[in-house]
N, C-alpha and C positions, 0 to 999 in steps of 0.2 A: 671555384667550386660550382658556381652557378652554370658555367658552361657544361660541366660534367652532368649536372642534374638535367639540363636541357637536352643533351644528347641521349641520356637514359630515357627520359619521358617521351621524346619524339620517337626514339627507336622502338620503344614498347608499343606505342600507338600505331606506327607504321607496320610493325611486325604482325600485330593482331589483325590489322586491315588486310594485309597481303595473305595472311594465313587463311582468312575466310575465302578469298578467291582460290587459293591453292587447294584447300581441302575439298571444296565443292567441285573444282575442276577434276581432281583425282577421283572423286566419287562418281562423276559422270564419264570417267575413263577418257578424258581429254588429254592429249600429250602436253606435258609441261617441260619446256626446254630449260628454264631457269627460275629459281626463286631467290630474289636478291633483296637485301636490306641496304639502303643507301644508293647513291648514284656515283657515276664516274668510274675510274679504274678499280679493278678488284684488289682487295686486300687479302682476303682468304676465299678459297673456293674448293668445293669437293663435289665430284660427280657420283651420284648414287642412282643406278639404273639409267633412265633416260634424262634425269633432271640434275642440273648443276645448282648446288646451294652455295650462295656467295654473300659476302659482306663487302660493300664497296666504300671507297674513301670518304665520300661526302654524306653525312647523316641527314640529308634533306629530302629523302623520299624512299622509294623502293618500288619493286614491280614483280609481277609474276608473268613470265613469258609463256603464254598459252598458245600452243600450235594451232594454226588454222583460223586465226582471227580474221584473216583475209585469204582469199583463194589465190594460189600461185600457179602459173603455168609450169609444167614439168619439162625441164630442158632435156634434150636427147643426149644419152650417154655417149661419151667418146666421139663427139661430133666436132668438126672444126668450126661449125657454124654456131657452136654452143653459146647461147646467151650473148650474141655479138653486141647487142644494144648496150648491155651493161659492162662490156669488156671484161667479163669474168668467166672463168671456167669453174664449174661445180664438180666436186668430188662425188664419187659413187655414194658415199655416206650421206652427203648433203641432198642428193637427189632422192634417196630413200626417205629422208626426213620429210621432204616436200610432198612425196607421194602419201606418206602416212598422215600428214596433216590434212591433206585434201580428202583422205578417206575416213579419218577418225577425229579430225580436229573440231574446233569450236563451232564453225559454221555448219557442220554436218549434224549437230545435235538439235533436238526439238526446241522450240522457243522457251518452254518452261525451264529447261536445263540451262540455257544461256542466261535467262533472266535470273535464275538462282545464283549462278556464278557471279554475275555482275553486281547483284545486290548484297552478296555475302560479306564483302568488306565493310560496308556501311553497317550492316547488322552486327558484325563483330565489334565495331567501334561503339555502337549504342549499348550493346550487351555488357562490354567491359566498363563503360561509364556507369551503368546501373549497378553493377557489382561493386564498383568503387564507392558509390554513394552508400550502399549497404554496409561496406566495411567501415567507412568513415563514421557512420551513425553508430555502429557497434562499438568502435573504439572510444569515441568521445561521449557516447550516450546523449548526444545533442539532438534535439528535435527542432526542425525549423519552426519559427514562431507561429506561422499560419496553421500548423498542425499540432501545436501544443495547447492543451486546455489551460485556461487562465486560473489555475489553482495556485494558491499561495503556499510557498515552502516556509518562508520566514518573513518577519517584518523588521526593518532596520531600526536600531535603537534611537536614532535621531529623527525618525520619520514622524510626521504629524498624524499619521493614521495609527500610530502605536496605541493600543487599547481599544481601537475601533474595529480594525480588521485583525483577523487571527489566522495562524497557520491552518491549512485545510479548507479555508473559505474558497469557494469557486465563484469568481466574479461573472455576473450575468448581464449587468448593465452599468454604463458609466455616462453621466451627463446626458441622460435621455436616449442613449444609443445602445442597441443590443450588442453584447460581447459574446462571440462564439469561440474565440481563441486568443492567444497572447498577442498576435499581430493586430487584431481588432482593438485591443486595449491600448497598445503603444501608438497605434494610429490616431486614436481619439485624444490621447495625451499630447501628441505632436500637434494636433489641430488646436488644442487649447493654448499651447505655447506660441503658436503662430498668430493668435488673436491679439488684439490691442487692449484687452481687458487688464485690470489690475489683478493678476493671478494670485499675488501674495495674500490678498485679503478675501479672495473669492472661495466660496464653498461649492462643492459639486456633489450631486446625488449619485450614490453608488449602491447597487444591489448585489447581494451575494447569496449563494446557497450555503447554509450552515446546518449540518445535521439534518439535511432533507427539507429544511424550511427556508423560504426566501426572507432575507433580512435587509431592510433599507436603512442607510445612514447618510449623513452629510460629512464630507471630508475636505481637508485642505491639502494642497500639494506642497512638497518640500523642495526648496531650491538646492540644486547640486552644483557646487562651484567648479567641479572638474569638467562637466559637460555643458555648463552654463545653461541649464534648463531646469524646469520644474518637473518633479517625478513623484510617484506615489511612495517610493521607498520600500518596495517589496521585492522578494526574490521568487521567481517562478519555480514551481515544483517539477523536478525531473522524474518522469514516469519510467517505470521498469517496463520495457516493451518486450512482447513475445516475438518470436521469429516471424510470424505472419503479420504482426503490426509493423515491424521494421520493413518487411517486404512491401507492404501497402504504402507506407510513407516514402520509401525509396522510389517506388514507381511514380508517386505524385511529385516528388522532388525532381526526378528526371524530367517530368513533363514541364515543370517550372523552368529548369535550366534550358530545355529545348526551346521553349517559347521565348526566353530571354535572348538566346542565340539567334533564333529566327528573326525576331524583331530587330536585332542589331544588323543582321544581314539585309533585311528589308530597307532599313534606313540608309545603308550603304548603296544599295541598288537605286533607290529613289533620289539619292543625292543629299539627304538630310544630314548625313555624316560624310565627311571628306575621306577619300581613299588614303590621304596622308595620315589619317588617324589609325590606320591598320598597322599591326605589328607583325613582322616576319621573323625568320630564323635568326637574323642579326640582333634584333631588338629583344627577342624572347629571353635570353639569359638574364638581362637586367630585370625584367618583370618577375622572373622565377626567383632570382636572388633576393629581391625585395620581399616577395611572398614568404620565402624561407626564413628570412630574418624576423618577420612579423609573427609567424605561427608554426615554424618548424616543419616537420614531415607531414603533418596534417594539411598544411597549405599546399605542399607538393602534390598530395593526393587530390586535393581540390582542383589544382591546375591540370592534372592528368584527366580528371573528369570533364572539365570545361573544354580542353583541347580535343578530347575524344569526340565530344558532341559537335564541336566546331568542324573538325576534319570530316566527320561523317556527313554532316549537313552540306558542307562545301562540295563533297563528292557527289551529292545528289542533285546538284544544280544541272539544269538541262543544257550544259555547255559541251560542245564536241571535245572529245579526248577524255573527259571525266566520265565516271561510271553513269551519272545521270544522263549525259549526252548519248552514251551508247544505248541506255535503256529507252531513250526517246525514239531511237531508230528501230528498236526491237519491238516495242509495244504494238505497232501496226500489224506485225506478223500474226498476232493473236486473232486479228480480224481478217486474216488471209491476204493482207496487203504486203507485197514484197518491195523492199527498198533497194535501189541499185547500190551494190556494195562498193563499187569503185568510187562513186560519188561520195558515199558515206565516209570512206577512208580518206579522201581528199579533205573533207570537212573536218575530220578528226585531226589531220595534220595542221590545218589552219588554226583549230582550237588549241593545239599544243603550242604553236608559235605564239599565240596571243597570251596563253597562260605563262609562258616563259618571259614575255615582255612585262607582264604584270608582276611576276616574281622579282625581276630585276628592278622595277620601279619601287616595290615595297622594300627591298634590301637597300636601295639607295636612300630612301627616306629614313630607314633605321640608322644608317651611317650618319646622315645629317643630324638626326636627333642626338646621337652620341656626341658629335662634335660641338653642337650648339650648347648642350647642357654640360 
């Protein structure tokens, strides 16, 4: 089942990424030869107009074949000398495609059009991740702790703050530290737990807003055997959020996810995290299966969100063959600086080879992890 979930999740992410490239290429009237999901031999294909729509056997990627990404020399029709170097004869239809690509293709369009087409896949990944966060928040009514006010919903019957704190109290200070949200409070309690003090006998100053007035009390923490830690023994109040509040928190949460992903990538590039820790397509089903067993379909939605941001960010890397690499060569054109396209294409080929080697390395590590464990 985890393999099916993996194929569906990756397929959706790849589809929306390539759909971004496809729709913007069509908008700017660039010829599109093929829109493919997956790699390798075709399983299903159908030609509509000039474009072949296909699903390929390996769900490890996808592509949009936009005509004119590089300039091609037009071979002479019906000539014995026709493309002798490549030992290939072109049909009249193929020659017309080359002519059309050179006349209306990707490289003939203004820099802003090419920039939009290249960035569109990443934008679609980030947009669907944001929508996924909004859906998850709407379904679960869960607010991330750093955006939830520290307002008490209820007090546990076995808590030592019973009779001191009340439902509706808004905690503003704990142990001398200001509390702005639920994350601040849990952070302070975690600090207390990490100290070497005798917490069981210690009292802590807590301030709350009650009926518009600030009330100060001294409280003791309660030991929780399940988590082996001292807690206040209260439950956070779940707010009913408006559409605009959900949107605001969704955007902020996307920013948190993005930063977390970027920091992880930075640690990988700087060597703080080994490349062996990366998980590829082979190891992904195991992680997705474990997530599903823990939290069901909500966990799958969270995986979709994280992978969408990961794939979007990875594609922005300034590596030849990736969208970010192509953008790197395009940006100078906004300043009137032309890059030699033949050199650029050679670098993209090198980048593609390096990415392929990296993918093989990651897949090998995934297999080794399965065998070892």
